[in-house]
LOBAMI-280952 format. One record per atom (N, C-alpha, C, O, CB): atom name; residue in three letters; x, y, z. Coordinates in steps of 0.1 Angstrom, whole numbers. Glycine has a CB too. Layout:
<recs>
{rec 'CA' 'Ala' {X Y Z}} ...
</recs>
This chain:
<recs>
{rec 'N' 'Met' {121 -334 -77}} {rec 'CA' 'Met' {122 -321 -70}} {rec 'C' 'Met' {137 -316 -71}} {rec 'O' 'Met' {146 -324 -69}} {rec 'CB' 'Met' {117 -322 -56}} {rec 'N' 'Asp' {139 -304 -74}} {rec 'CA' 'Asp' {152 -298 -75}} {rec 'C' 'Asp' {156 -294 -61}} {rec 'O' 'Asp' {148 -291 -52}} {rec 'CB' 'Asp' {153 -286 -84}} {rec 'N' 'Arg' {169 -292 -58}} {rec 'CA' 'Arg' {174 -287 -46}} {rec 'C' 'Arg' {181 -274 -48}} {rec 'O' 'Arg' {189 -273 -57}} {rec 'CB' 'Arg' {184 -297 -39}} {rec 'N' 'His' {178 -264 -40}} {rec 'CA' 'His' {183 -250 -42}} {rec 'C' 'His' {189 -245 -29}} {rec 'O' 'His' {183 -248 -18}} {rec 'CB' 'His' {173 -240 -48}} {rec 'N' 'Glu' {199 -238 -29}} {rec 'CA' 'Glu' {205 -232 -17}} {rec 'C' 'Glu' {204 -217 -18}} {rec 'O' 'Glu' {209 -211 -28}} {rec 'CB' 'Glu' {220 -237 -14}} {rec 'N' 'Ile' {197 -211 -9}} {rec 'CA' 'Ile' {195 -196 -10}} {rec 'C' 'Ile' {199 -190 4}} {rec 'O' 'Ile' {195 -194 14}} {rec 'CB' 'Ile' {180 -193 -12}} {rec 'N' 'Glu' {207 -179 3}} {rec 'CA' 'Glu' {211 -172 15}} {rec 'C' 'Glu' {201 -161 16}} {rec 'O' 'Glu' {198 -154 7}} {rec 'CB' 'Glu' {226 -167 13}} {rec 'N' 'Gly' {197 -158 29}} {rec 'CA' 'Gly' {188 -147 31}} {rec 'C' 'Gly' {187 -144 46}} {rec 'O' 'Gly' {195 -148 54}} {rec 'CB' 'Gly' {174 -151 26}} {rec 'N' 'Tyr' {177 -136 49}} {rec 'CA' 'Tyr' {176 -130 63}} {rec 'C' 'Tyr' {165 -137 71}} {rec 'O' 'Tyr' {166 -139 83}} {rec 'CB' 'Tyr' {173 -116 62}} {rec 'N' 'Glu' {154 -141 64}} {rec 'CA' 'Glu' {143 -147 71}} {rec 'C' 'Glu' {136 -157 62}} {rec 'O' 'Glu' {137 -156 50}} {rec 'CB' 'Glu' {132 -136 75}} {rec 'N' 'Val' {129 -167 68}} {rec 'CA' 'Val' {122 -177 60}} {rec 'C' 'Val' {108 -177 66}} {rec 'O' 'Val' {106 -178 78}} {rec 'CB' 'Val' {128 -191 61}} {rec 'N' 'Leu' {97 -176 58}} {rec 'CA' 'Leu' {84 -177 62}} {rec 'C' 'Leu' {77 -190 55}} {rec 'O' 'Leu' {81 -193 44}} {rec 'CB' 'Leu' {76 -165 58}} {rec 'N' 'Asp' {68 -196 62}} {rec 'CA' 'Asp' {61 -207 57}} {rec 'C' 'Asp' {46 -202 56}} {rec 'O' 'Asp' {39 -201 66}} {rec 'CB' 'Asp' {62 -220 66}} {rec 'N' 'Arg' {42 -200 44}} {rec 'CA' 'Arg' {28 -194 42}} {rec 'C' 'Arg' {21 -202 31}} {rec 'O' 'Arg' {26 -209 23}} {rec 'CB' 'Arg' {30 -179 37}} {rec 'N' 'Asp' {7 -200 31}} {rec 'CA' 'Asp' {-1 -206 21}} {rec 'C' 'Asp' {-4 -196 10}} {rec 'O' 'Asp' {-4 -184 13}} {rec 'CB' 'Asp' {-15 -210 27}} {rec 'N' 'Val' {-5 -201 -2}} {rec 'CA' 'Val' {-9 -192 -14}} {rec 'C' 'Val' {-24 -191 -14}} {rec 'O' 'Val' {-31 -202 -14}} {rec 'CB' 'Val' {-2 -198 -27}} {rec 'N' 'Arg' {-29 -179 -15}} {rec 'CA' 'Arg' {-43 -177 -16}} {rec 'C' 'Arg' {-48 -171 -29}} {rec 'O' 'Arg' {-40 -163 -35}} {rec 'CB' 'Arg' {-48 -167 -5}} {rec 'N' 'Pro' {-59 -176 -35}} {rec 'CA' 'Pro' {-64 -170 -47}} {rec 'C' 'Pro' {-68 -156 -46}} {rec 'O' 'Pro' {-75 -152 -36}} {rec 'CB' 'Pro' {-75 -179 -53}} {rec 'N' 'Val' {-65 -148 -56}} {rec 'CA' 'Val' {-69 -134 -57}} {rec 'C' 'Val' {-71 -131 -72}} {rec 'O' 'Val' {-61 -131 -79}} {rec 'CB' 'Val' {-58 -124 -50}} {rec 'N' 'Gly' {-83 -128 -76}} {rec 'CA' 'Gly' {-86 -125 -90}} {rec 'C' 'Gly' {-82 -136 -99}} {rec 'O' 'Gly' {-86 -147 -97}} {rec 'CB' 'Gly' {-80 -112 -94}} {rec 'N' 'Asn' {-74 -132 -109}} {rec 'CA' 'Asn' {-69 -142 -118}} {rec 'C' 'Asn' {-55 -148 -114}} {rec 'O' 'Asn' {-49 -155 -122}} {rec 'CB' 'Asn' {-68 -136 -132}} {rec 'N' 'Gly' {-51 -145 -102}} {rec 'CA' 'Gly' {-38 -149 -98}} {rec 'C' 'Gly' {-38 -154 -84}} {rec 'O' 'Gly' {-48 -159 -79}} {rec 'CB' 'Gly' {-27 -138 -99}} {rec 'N' 'Ala' {-27 -153 -77}} {rec 'CA' 'Ala' {-26 -158 -63}} {rec 'C' 'Ala' {-16 -149 -56}} {rec 'O' 'Ala' {-7 -143 -62}} {rec 'CB' 'Ala' {-22 -173 -62}} {rec 'N' 'His' {-17 -148 -43}} {rec 'CA' 'His' {-8 -140 -34}} {rec 'C' 'His' {-3 -148 -22}} {rec 'O' 'His' {-9 -157 -18}} {rec 'CB' 'His' {-16 -127 -29}} {rec 'N' 'Val' {9 -144 -18}} {rec 'CA' 'Val' {14 -148 -5}} {rec 'C' 'Val' {17 -135 3}} {rec 'O' 'Val' {25 -127 -2}} {rec 'CB' 'Val' {28 -157 -8}} {rec 'N' 'Leu' {11 -134 14}} {rec 'CA' 'Leu' {13 -122 22}} {rec 'C' 'Leu' {26 -123 30}} {rec 'O' 'Leu' {29 -134 36}} {rec 'CB' 'Leu' {1 -120 32}} {rec 'N' 'Val' {33 -112 31}} {rec 'CA' 'Val' {45 -111 38}} {rec 'C' 'Val' {44 -99 47}} {rec 'O' 'Val' {36 -91 45}} {rec 'CB' 'Val' {58 -110 29}} {rec 'N' 'Pro' {53 -98 57}} {rec 'CA' 'Pro' {52 -86 67}} {rec 'C' 'Pro' {54 -73 59}} {rec 'O' 'Pro' {62 -72 50}} {rec 'CB' 'Pro' {62 -88 78}} {rec 'N' 'Lys' {48 -63 64}} {rec 'CA' 'Lys' {50 -49 58}} {rec 'C' 'Lys' {64 -44 58}} {rec 'O' 'Lys' {68 -37 49}} {rec 'CB' 'Lys' {41 -39 66}} {rec 'N' 'Arg' {72 -49 68}} {rec 'CA' 'Arg' {86 -44 69}} {rec 'C' 'Arg' {94 -49 57}} {rec 'O' 'Arg' {105 -45 55}} {rec 'CB' 'Arg' {92 -49 82}} {rec 'N' 'Trp' {88 -59 49}} {rec 'CA' 'Trp' {95 -64 37}} {rec 'C' 'Trp' {93 -55 25}} {rec 'O' 'Trp' {99 -58 15}} {rec 'CB' 'Trp' {90 -78 34}} {rec 'N' 'Ile' {85 -45 26}} {rec 'CA' 'Ile' {82 -36 15}} {rec 'C' 'Ile' {95 -31 10}} {rec 'O' 'Ile' {103 -25 17}} {rec 'CB' 'Ile' {72 -25 18}} {rec 'N' 'Gly' {98 -32 -3}} {rec 'CA' 'Gly' {110 -27 -9}} {rec 'C' 'Gly' {121 -37 -10}} {rec 'O' 'Gly' {131 -34 -16}} {rec 'CB' 'Gly' {114 -14 -2}} {rec 'N' 'Ala' {120 -48 -3}} {rec 'CA' 'Ala' {130 -58 -3}} {rec 'C' 'Ala' {129 -67 -15}} {rec 'O' 'Ala' {118 -69 -21}} {rec 'CB' 'Ala' {129 -67 10}} {rec 'N' 'Asp' {140 -73 -19}} {rec 'CA' 'Asp' {140 -84 -29}} {rec 'C' 'Asp' {137 -97 -22}} {rec 'O' 'Asp' {143 -100 -12}} {rec 'CB' 'Asp' {154 -84 -37}} {rec 'N' 'Val' {128 -104 -28}} {rec 'CA' 'Val' {124 -117 -22}} {rec 'C' 'Val' {124 -128 -33}} {rec 'O' 'Val' {123 -125 -45}} {rec 'CB' 'Val' {110 -116 -16}} {rec 'N' 'Lys' {124 -141 -29}} {rec 'CA' 'Lys' {123 -152 -38}} {rec 'C' 'Lys' {112 -161 -32}} {rec 'O' 'Lys' {110 -162 -20}} {rec 'CB' 'Lys' {136 -160 -39}} {rec 'N' 'Val' {104 -167 -41}} {rec 'CA' 'Val' {93 -176 -37}} {rec 'C' 'Val' {97 -189 -43}} {rec 'O' 'Val' {99 -191 -55}} {rec 'CB' 'Val' {79 -171 -42}} {rec 'N' 'Val' {97 -200 -35}} {rec 'CA' 'Val' {100 -213 -39}} {rec 'C' 'Val' {88 -222 -37}} {rec 'O' 'Val' {83 -223 -25}} {rec 'CB' 'Val' {113 -219 -32}} {rec 'N' 'Arg' {82 -229 -47}} {rec 'CA' 'Arg' {71 -238 -45}} {rec 'C' 'Arg' {77 -251 -41}} {rec 'O' 'Arg' {86 -257 -47}} {rec 'CB' 'Arg' {63 -240 -58}} {rec 'N' 'Ile' {72 -257 -29}} {rec 'CA' 'Ile' {78 -269 -24}} {rec 'C' 'Ile' {68 -281 -25}} {rec 'O' 'Ile' {71 -291 -19}} {rec 'CB' 'Ile' {82 -267 -10}} {rec 'N' 'Ser' {56 -279 -31}} {rec 'CA' 'Ser' {47 -290 -33}} {rec 'C' 'Ser' {39 -288 -46}} {rec 'O' 'Ser' {39 -277 -51}} {rec 'CB' 'Ser' {38 -292 -21}} {rec 'N' 'Glu' {33 -298 -51}} {rec 'CA' 'Glu' {25 -297 -62}} {rec 'C' 'Glu' {12 -290 -58}} {rec 'O' 'Glu' {7 -292 -47}} {rec 'CB' 'Glu' {22 -311 -69}} {rec 'N' 'Pro' {6 -282 -67}} {rec 'CA' 'Pro' {-7 -276 -64}} {rec 'C' 'Pro' {-18 -286 -63}} {rec 'O' 'Pro' {-17 -297 -69}} {rec 'CB' 'Pro' {-11 -266 -75}} {rec 'N' 'Asp' {-28 -283 -55}} {rec 'CA' 'Asp' {-40 -292 -54}} {rec 'C' 'Asp' {-47 -293 -68}} {rec 'O' 'Asp' {-47 -283 -75}} {rec 'CB' 'Asp' {-50 -288 -43}} {rec 'N' 'Ala' {-52 -305 -71}} {rec 'CA' 'Ala' {-58 -307 -84}} {rec 'C' 'Ala' {-71 -298 -86}} {rec 'O' 'Ala' {-74 -294 -97}} {rec 'CB' 'Ala' {-62 -322 -86}} {rec 'N' 'Asp' {-77 -295 -75}} {rec 'CA' 'Asp' {-90 -287 -75}} {rec 'C' 'Asp' {-88 -272 -72}} {rec 'O' 'Asp' {-97 -265 -69}} {rec 'CB' 'Asp' {-100 -293 -65}} {rec 'N' 'Ser' {-75 -268 -73}} {rec 'CA' 'Ser' {-72 -254 -69}} {rec 'C' 'Ser' {-74 -244 -81}} {rec 'O' 'Ser' {-70 -232 -79}} {rec 'CB' 'Ser' {-58 -253 -64}} {rec 'N' 'Gly' {-79 -248 -92}} {rec 'CA' 'Gly' {-81 -238 -103}} {rec 'C' 'Gly' {-75 -243 -116}} {rec 'O' 'Gly' {-82 -248 -125}} {rec 'CB' 'Gly' {-75 -225 -99}} {rec 'N' 'Glu' {-62 -241 -118}} {rec 'CA' 'Glu' {-56 -244 -131}} {rec 'C' 'Glu' {-51 -258 -132}} {rec 'O' 'Glu' {-45 -262 -142}} {rec 'CB' 'Glu' {-45 -234 -134}} 
</recs>
């Protein structure tokens, strides 16, 4: 696992949900228009699709 340091305003701990051929992470509406970064912190489940 790599280690990264990111400066920002808020941190959320959310689950990734399947949507169509991809996946989504929901964030608050007030984040619309903001730049965000998503960091995967665990391996995907073996039965989660791909």
